[in-house]
C-alpha positions in Angstrom: 114.7 55.7 83.5 114.5 55.6 87.3 115.0 51.8 87.3 118.0 52.0 85.0 119.5 54.8 87.1 119.4 52.6 90.2 120.9 49.7 88.3 123.6 52.1 87.1 124.3 53.1 90.7 124.7 49.4 91.6 127.1 48.7 88.7 129.2 51.8 89.3 129.6 51.3 93.1 130.3 47.6 92.8 133.2 48.5 90.5 134.3 51.5 92.6 133.3 50.9 96.3 135.6 53.7 97.4 132.9 56.1 96.0 130.2 55.0 98.5 131.1 56.9 101.7 132.0 60.3 100.1 128.8 60.3 98.1 126.5 58.5 100.6 124.5 61.7 101.5 123.7 62.6 97.9 123.0 58.9 97.1 120.5 58.3 99.9 118.8 61.7 99.5 118.2 60.9 95.8 117.1 57.3 96.2 114.7 57.7 99.2 112.4 59.8 96.9 111.4 56.7 95.0 110.6 54.5 98.1 106.9 55.3 97.4 107.3 55.3 93.6 104.1 54.1 91.8 105.9 51.8 89.6 106.4 48.4 91.3 109.5 47.5 89.3 111.3 50.7 90.5 110.5 49.9 94.2 111.7 46.3 93.7 115.0 47.4 92.2 115.5 50.0 95.0 114.8 47.5 97.7 117.5 45.2 96.2 119.9 48.1 95.8 119.4 49.2 99.5 119.7 45.6 100.6 123.2 45.6 99.0 124.2 49.2 99.8 123.3 49.3 103.5 125.4 46.3 104.2 128.4 48.0 102.6 128.2 50.8 105.1 129.0 50.6 108.8 126.2 51.4 111.3 128.0 54.5 112.5 128.1 55.9 108.9 124.5 55.0 108.4 123.0 56.5 111.5 123.1 60.2 110.4 121.0 59.2 107.4 118.4 57.2 109.4 115.9 60.2 109.9 115.5 60.7 106.1 115.2 57.0 105.5 112.5 56.5 108.1 110.7 59.7 107.1 110.1 58.6 103.6 109.4 55.0 104.6 106.8 55.8 107.3 105.2 58.2 104.7 104.9 55.3 102.3 103.3 53.2 105.1 100.2 55.5 104.8 100.2 55.7 101.0 96.8 55.4 99.3 97.9 52.4 97.3 98.1 49.2 99.3 101.0 47.8 97.2 103.2 50.7 98.2 102.3 50.2 101.9 103.4 46.6 101.8 106.7 47.5 100.0 107.3 50.1 102.8 107.1 47.2 105.2 109.8 45.4 103.3 112.0 48.5 103.5 111.4 48.5 107.3 112.5 44.9 107.5 115.8 45.9 105.9 116.2 48.8 108.3 115.4 46.6 111.3 118.3 44.4 110.2 120.9 47.2 110.1 119.7 49.9 112.5 117.0 48.2 114.7 117.5 50.5 117.7 116.8 53.6 115.6 113.7 52.1 113.9 112.1 51.3 117.3 113.3 54.4 119.2 110.4 56.1 121.1 107.9 53.4 120.1 106.0 53.9 123.4 106.2 57.7 123.3 104.5 60.4 121.5 106.0 63.5 119.9 106.5 62.0 116.5 109.3 59.6 117.4 110.5 57.2 114.7 109.3 54.1 116.5 105.8 55.5 117.2 105.3 56.5 113.6 106.4 53.0 112.4 104.0 51.3 114.9 101.1 53.5 113.8 101.9 52.5 110.2 101.7 48.8 111.1 98.4 49.3 112.9 97.0 51.3 110.0 97.8 48.6 107.5 96.2 46.0 109.7 93.2 48.2 110.3 93.8 47.8 114.0 93.6 51.5 114.9 96.4 54.0 114.7 95.5 56.4 117.5 94.2 56.2 121.0 91.2 57.8 122.5 90.8 60.9 124.7 92.4 59.2 127.6 95.7 59.0 125.8 97.4 55.6 125.9 94.6 54.3 128.3 91.6 55.4 126.3 89.5 53.3 123.9 91.0 52.4 120.6 89.7 54.2 117.5 90.3 52.8 114.0 91.5 55.5 111.8 92.6 53.8 108.6 92.0 55.9 105.5 90.9 52.9 103.5 89.3 49.6 104.3 91.6 47.4 102.4 91.5 43.6 102.8 95.0 42.3 102.6 95.9 39.2 100.8 97.3 36.3 102.8 100.8 36.9 101.5 100.7 40.6 102.2 99.3 40.1 105.7 102.1 37.7 106.4 104.6 40.3 105.4 103.1 42.8 107.8 102.7 40.4 110.8 106.3 39.1 110.5 107.6 42.6 110.3 105.5 43.7 113.3 106.8 40.7 115.2 110.4 41.7 114.4 109.7 45.3 115.3 108.2 44.4 118.7 111.1 42.0 119.5 113.6 44.8 119.1 111.4 47.5 120.7 110.6 45.5 123.8 114.1 43.9 123.9 112.5 41.0 125.7 115.1 38.4 124.8 118.0 40.6 125.7 116.6 41.7 129.0 115.7 38.2 129.9 119.3 37.1 129.8 121.9 39.1 131.6 124.8 37.6 129.9 123.5 36.7 126.5 125.4 38.3 123.7 125.5 37.6 120.0 129.3 36.9 120.3 129.0 34.6 123.2 128.8 30.9 122.1 127.9 29.8 125.6 125.5 32.4 127.0 124.1 32.1 130.5 120.5 31.0 130.8 117.6 33.4 131.4 116.7 33.5 135.0 114.1 36.3 135.2 111.3 33.9 136.0 112.8 33.2 139.4 112.5 36.9 140.5 108.9 36.6 141.7 109.9 33.9 144.2 112.2 36.3 146.1 111.3 38.8 148.8 112.8 41.7 146.9 114.5 42.5 143.6 117.8 43.1 145.4 117.8 39.6 147.0 117.0 38.1 143.6 119.9 40.0 141.9 122.3 38.8 144.6 121.2 35.2 144.0 121.3 35.7 140.2 125.0 36.6 140.3 126.1 33.5 142.1 126.9 31.6 138.9 127.8 34.5 136.6 131.0 33.8 134.7 133.9 36.0 136.0 137.1 34.7 134.5 135.8 33.8 131.1 133.2 35.9 129.3 132.5 36.9 125.7 134.1 40.2 126.2 137.3 38.9 127.8 137.8 35.2 127.4 141.1 35.2 129.3 140.5 37.9 131.8 142.3 37.5 135.1 140.7 39.4 137.9 143.5 38.6 140.4 147.2 39.5 140.4 150.1 38.2 142.5 151.4 40.9 144.9 155.0 42.0 144.4 157.0 44.2 146.8 158.7 46.0 143.9 157.0 47.3 140.7 158.6 48.0 137.4 157.1 51.3 135.9 157.9 50.0 132.4 155.8 46.8 132.9 152.8 47.2 130.6 150.8 44.7 132.7 150.7 47.1 135.7 148.5 50.2 136.0 150.3 52.9 137.9 148.7 56.0 139.5 148.9 58.7 136.9 149.1 56.4 133.9 145.7 56.2 132.2 145.2 54.7 128.8 142.3 56.9 128.0 144.5 60.0 128.5 146.9 58.9 125.7 144.6 57.0 123.4 143.4 58.5 120.2 140.0 60.1 120.7 138.6 57.9 117.9 139.1 54.8 120.0 136.6 56.0 122.6 132.8 56.2 122.1 131.5 55.4 118.7 128.4 57.2 117.4 126.4 54.1 118.0 127.5 54.0 121.6 126.6 57.7 122.1 123.1 57.0 120.7 122.7 54.0 123.0 123.6 56.3 126.0 121.0 58.8 124.8 118.4 56.1 124.5 119.1 55.1 128.1 118.8 58.7 129.3 115.4 59.0 127.7 114.1 55.9 129.5 114.2 53.7 126.4 116.5 51.1 128.0 116.6 51.9 131.7 114.0 53.4 133.9 111.3 52.9 131.3 110.2 49.3 132.0 106.9 50.4 133.6 106.1 52.7 130.8 106.8 50.1 128.2 104.8 47.5 130.2 101.8 49.8 130.3 101.9 50.7 126.7 102.5 47.1 125.7 99.3 46.2 127.6 97.3 48.7 125.7 98.8 47.6 122.4 98.0 44.0 123.2 94.3 44.9 123.7 94.4 46.8 120.4 95.8 43.9 118.5 93.7 41.2 120.2 90.9 41.1 117.6 93.4 41.1 114.7 95.4 38.3 116.2 92.4 36.2 117.1 90.8 36.6 113.7 94.1 35.8 111.9 94.6 32.6 114.0 91.0 31.4 113.5 91.3 32.0 109.7 94.6 30.0 109.4 94.2 27.3 112.1 91.8 25.0 110.1 94.3 25.0 107.2 97.4 24.6 109.3 96.0 21.9 111.6 93.8 20.0 109.2 93.8 16.2 109.7 95.9 14.2 107.3 97.2 17.2 105.4 100.5 19.1 105.2 100.0 22.7 106.2 100.5 25.6 103.7 103.7 27.4 104.6 102.1 30.9 104.4 99.3 30.1 106.8 101.8 28.3 109.1 104.1 31.3 109.2 101.1 33.5 110.0 100.1 31.4 113.0 103.7 31.5 114.1 103.9 35.3 113.8 100.7 35.6 115.9 102.4 33.5 118.6 105.6 35.5 118.5 103.7 38.8 118.8 101.8 37.4 121.8 105.1 36.2 123.4 106.8 39.6 123.0 103.8 41.6 124.3 102.6 39.4 127.2 106.1 38.5 128.2 106.8 42.2 128.8 103.5 42.8 130.5 103.5 39.9 132.9 107.2 39.6 133.8 106.8 42.3 136.5 104.1 40.7 138.7 105.1 41.6 142.2 101.9 43.6 142.4 99.2 42.7 139.9 97.4 45.8 138.5 94.0 46.0 137.0 95.6 46.5 133.6 97.6 43.3 134.1 94.5 41.4 135.1 92.9 42.4 131.8 96.0 41.2 130.0 95.8 37.9 131.9 92.2 37.5 130.8 93.2 38.3 127.2 96.1 35.9 127.2 93.9 33.1 128.7 91.4 33.7 125.9 94.1 33.6 123.3 95.5 30.3 124.7 91.9 28.9 124.6 92.0 29.2 120.8 95.4 27.5 120.7 94.8 24.8 123.2 92.6 22.4 121.1 95.5 21.9 118.7 98.3 21.5 121.2 100.8 19.8 120.8 101.0 21.2 117.3 101.9 18.6 114.6 101.2 17.9 111.0 97.7 16.6 110.7 97.8 15.7 114.4 100.6 13.1 113.8 104.2 13.0 112.7 104.9 11.8 109.3 108.2 10.2 108.2 109.1 12.8 105.6 108.4 16.4 106.3 109.7 19.8 105.3 112.4 20.9 107.8 111.0 24.4 107.8 107.5 23.3 108.8 109.0 21.0 111.4 110.9 23.8 113.0 107.9 26.1 112.8 105.8 23.6 114.7 108.4 23.2 117.4 108.7 27.0 117.8 104.9 27.2 118.1 104.9 24.5 120.7 107.6 26.3 122.7 105.7 29.6 122.4 102.5 28.0 123.7 104.4 26.5 126.7 106.0 29.9 127.4 102.7 31.8 127.3 101.2 29.2 129.6 104.1 29.7 132.0 103.4 33.5 132.0 100.0 32.8 133.4 101.4 30.6 136.2 104.0 33.1 137.1 101.4 35.9 137.2 99.3 34.0 139.7 99.0 35.5 143.2 102.2 34.9 145.2 102.3 33.0 148.4 102.0 34.7 151.8 105.5 35.6 153.0 104.5 34.7 156.5 103.9 31.1 155.5 107.2 31.0 153.5 109.4 32.5 156.2 112.8 30.8 156.5 114.8 29.9 159.5 118.4 31.0 160.0 119.5 27.6 158.6 117.9 28.5 155.3 115.1 25.8 155.5 111.6 26.8 154.6 109.1 26.5 157.4 106.3 24.5 155.6 103.8 22.4 157.3 101.7 20.9 154.4 101.6 21.7 150.7 97.9 22.6 151.0 98.6 25.2 153.6 101.5 26.9 151.9 100.9 26.6 148.2 99.4 29.6 146.4 96.4 29.4 144.2 98.2 28.9 140.9 97.5 27.0 137.7 93.9 26.0 138.5 93.1 29.6 139.3 94.2 30.8 135.9 93.5 28.1 133.4 92.2 24.5 133.2 94.3 21.8 134.8 94.1 19.8 131.6 96.1 22.4 129.8 98.8 22.2 132.5 98.9 18.5 132.2 99.3 18.6 128.5 102.1 21.1 128.7 103.8 18.9 131.3 103.5 15.9 129.0 105.0 17.9 126.1 108.0 19.0 128.2 108.7 15.5 129.3 108.5 14.2 125.7 110.8 17.0 124.4 113.4 16.4 127.1 113.4 12.7 126.4 114.0 13.3 122.7 110.6 11.9 121.7 108.4 13.4 119.0 105.6 15.2 120.8 102.2 14.5 119.4 103.3 11.4 117.4 104.6 7.9 117.8 107.8 8.0 119.8 108.7 4.5 118.5 108.7 5.7 114.9 111.8 7.9 115.0 115.1 8.2 116.7 115.5 10.4 119.8 116.2 14.0 118.8 118.4 16.2 121.1 117.0 19.5 122.1 118.8 22.6 120.9 120.3 25.2 123.3 117.7 27.9 122.1 114.8 25.5 122.7 116.1 24.5 126.1 116.4 28.1 127.2 112.9 28.9 125.9 111.6 26.0 127.9 113.0 27.0 131.2 110.2 29.4 132.3 107.7 26.6 131.6 109.7 24.1 133.6 110.0 26.4 136.5 106.2 27.2 136.4 105.5 23.4 136.5 108.0 22.9 139.4 106.9 25.9 141.5 103.2 26.1 140.6 102.0 22.6 140.2 99.1 21.7 142.5 100.3 18.1 142.9 103.8 17.4 144.3 103.9 14.2 142.3 103.6 16.1 139.0 106.3 18.4 140.0 108.6 15.5 141.0 108.0 13.8 137.7 109.0 16.9 135.8 112.1 17.4 138.0 113.1 13.8 137.5 113.0 14.1 133.7 114.9 17.4 133.8 117.7 15.8 135.8 117.8 12.7 133.7 118.2 14.8 130.6 121.0 16.8 132.2 122.9 13.6 133.0 122.5 12.1 129.6 123.3 15.3 127.7 126.7 15.1 125.9 129.5 17.0 127.7 130.5 18.6 124.4 127.0 19.8 123.6 126.2 23.5 123.9 123.1 22.7 126.0 125.2 21.1 128.7 126.1 24.3 130.4 122.5 25.4 130.4 121.4 22.2 132.2 124.1 22.6 134.8 123.3 26.2 135.5 119.6 25.7 135.7 119.6 22.6 138.0 122.4 24.3 140.0 120.2 27.3 140.7 117.3 25.0 141.7 119.6 23.3 144.3 121.0 26.6 145.5 117.5 27.9 146.2 117.4 25.8 149.4 120.0 28.0 151.0 118.5 31.3 150.2 116.9 33.1 153.2 115.0 35.5 150.9 113.5 32.7 148.8 109.7 32.6 149.0 108.8 30.0 146.3 107.0 26.7 146.8 109.6 24.5 145.2 112.3 22.9 147.3 114.9 20.5 145.8 115.0 17.1 147.4 111.6 17.1 148.9 111.5 13.3 149.0 114.0 10.5 148.9 113.5 9.9 145.2 114.2 13.5 144.3 117.2 13.6 146.6 118.7 10.4 145.1 118.3 11.7 141.5 119.9 15.0 142.4 122.8 13.3 144.1 123.3 11.2 141.0 123.5 14.4 139.0 125.9 16.0 141.5 128.3 13.0 141.4 128.2 13.2 137.6 129.7 16.8 137.5 133.4 15.7 138.2 133.2 13.4 135.2 131.8 16.3 133.1 134.5 18.8 134.1 137.1 16.1 133.3 135.7 15.4 129.9 135.5 19.1 129.0 139.2 19.7 129.7 139.9 23.1 128.2 137.4 22.7 125.4 134.8 24.9 127.1 136.3 27.0 129.9 133.0 28.9 130.6 131.2 25.6 131.3 134.2 24.5 133.4 133.9 27.7 135.4 130.1 27.2 135.9 130.7 23.7 137.3 133.5 24.7 139.6 131.6 27.8 140.9 128.5 25.7 141.5 130.5 23.0 143.5 132.2 25.7 145.5 128.8 27.4 146.4 127.3 24.0 147.4 130.3 23.1 149.6 130.3 26.6 151.2 126.5 26.4 152.0 126.7 22.8 153.2 123.8 21.8 151.0 121.7 19.0 152.5 122.4 17.0 149.4 126.1 16.7 150.5 125.8 13.8 152.8 129.0 12.2 154.1 128.8 9.5 151.6 128.3 12.0 148.8 131.3 14.1 150.0 133.6 11.0 150.1 132.6 10.1 146.6 133.0 13.6 145.3 136.5 13.8 146.7 137.5 10.6 144.9 135.9 11.7 141.6 137.6 15.1 141.7 141.1 13.6 142.0 141.5 12.6 138.3 141.0 16.2 137.4 144.4 16.9 138.9 146.2 13.6 138.5 145.3 10.6 136.4 146.6 7.1 137.2 147.3 5.6 133.8 147.7 1.7 133.5 151.0 2.0 131.6 152.2 5.6 132.0 151.6 5.8 135.7 150.8 9.2 137.3 149.9 11.8 134.6 148.8 15.4 135.0 145.0 15.8 134.5 143.0 18.6 132.7 143.9 21.0 135.5 147.4 21.4 134.2 146.1 22.5 130.8 144.2 25.5 132.1 146.1 28.7 131.0 148.3 30.0 133.8 146.8 33.5 133.4 143.3 32.2 134.0 141.7 32.5 137.4 140.1 29.1 136.9 143.3 27.4 138.3 142.7 29.2 141.6 139.0 28.5 141.5 139.7 24.7 141.1 142.1 24.8 144.0 139.4 26.6 146.1 137.0 23.8 145.3 139.5 21.1 146.3 140.4 22.9 149.5 136.8 23.3 150.5 135.8 19.7 150.0 138.9 18.1 151.6 138.5 15.9 154.7 138.7 18.1 157.8 140.0 15.3 159.9 143.5 15.9 158.5 143.7 12.6 156.7 145.5 12.9 153.3 143.1 11.3 151.0 143.4 10.7 147.3 142.3 14.3 146.3 144.9 15.9 148.6 147.7 13.8 147.2 146.6 14.5 143.6 146.5 18.3 144.1 149.8 18.3 145.8 151.4 16.6 142.8 149.6 18.8 140.3 150.8 22.1 141.8 154.3 21.0 142.7 156.8 23.4 141.1 154.2 25.8 139.8 153.2 29.3 140.8 150.1 27.9 142.4 152.0 25.8 144.9 152.2 28.7 147.4 148.5 29.5 147.0 147.5 25.9 147.5 149.6 25.8 150.8 148.0 29.0 152.0 144.4 28.0 151.5 145.1 24.5 152.9 146.3 26.0 156.1 143.4 28.5 156.1 140.6 25.9 155.9 
């Protein structure tokens, strides 16, 4: 009867969806009572019904009902029957999909918060301990499971994958790692948090981090213009002008202001969930990592022989369990070790635990089917192995970045922005060798090189065509690349990695989504040389080989921006902003020969000399007039122009491109200013 009633609800509401919102309270209050029903078929039908219903309701309408949903679900997590506990996890997966912030709210706090009860339920099912000792969050862990139940492989996978998703939302690691990454932005900025430990202060890093942030084109406002032409007379009826005393929020309908979801986000921030709570989260994450360590180690050791057996295709369940273990480690240790300006005793314990965990992973790295790559393989297994390889590299980079930093006295910078280094041995901090075996670093370096070259890591590179790296994989690889560049004991190894990174950036297609990420990352590496507060060991162009390769990449940028046209304005802005910063700072890569070549290569962006059509406007003319990118392009051209007063090809091209447009006056003014 209960099963048929739920099926009847589904049939009724599919035919009359207008009944959902008016009856949502009664509907949810009735259905949640069977989340812990002893009949498995009832729970299965309810899960399918909720999977349909909750996606028919907006998050704002669903949030008031979240307490009752989570109350019954967390209660089912501690049910005496293991099957009901596992199904409760499946309900949590659904809630994490629609209201993740509410499910994870207060996970690091006491007081019966939703997130804390959910986390204790996970630990209870895994027999990892649900409470902490007398010392609160710092005391010894005590296992308090009410029953010693051995989970089947499939059930344990459900729990581990759900816990991984919960921690990802609770720790907000991926979001906080990337200042500009949003789900609606097809070209997000790269993560740059790993550079923060190489600066003298957080403020100095924040200033550097903003150098290449997109201004004119973002996900929120793709055509935003931050500048306006001054006019002596203003028309009060002009909707494009904001007059004193005319405020949109004073006349707008109140419903267009804050949504319920926005108000809850503000409340979370005020309670330290989003801002001001990083140290609390880090401390709790460290204790949670020690709590989960035995479970994660035992799970990996049970599954590794099956997954990495020679000459055999891995079972998908065991493969996904190993991947879930890696994702949990990445979320926890990434949060713990990101703030390493002062290493605490708790962080030192976490470093030891992570080193031990990587010791179990290391014999199988790089991860591949049976130790080699076969011609035909399940795409899901292939993706899982690549994700696992990236996780291993990222965890390794955490150890490098958590190494003791260099003495600021030996890394002092002159007023010209050059680092005062005498020899690498005097100024380089104890890094990779102090934290894990050099062989592991060498293998990670070899994997990075193979991946960027499009080769198949761990297999025969001649047996398959080169495979381009995805934007997500490239972004995940950046902390590892930086740790190899900044923490390698041998300058030759660091130069080899840098050479491959630059070669990959040059060969990457201009239309590929990864192109912007390569430009922004290498651009930041080059700009580090002009930062007075930079304290890292890496310096771009340390030898003639590096300088030549970076100059080749720099001269490739005008061609890239020409090929892009208006197809990717955020990428165009990144290139133009980078060139402007390099010209303004007089980067040592900009030798006279390079400047002359850059001027010649930038001219076609404004005017193209066609064999039959003659002088034709370049991509500059296609930029929307309301976009600030037109002014930015003119700023770049004015900065790079020959100071001798000679009208070279670039000056002539810009003059023709702006003739008769609104930008003609602006171009004349900045030409006279420089």
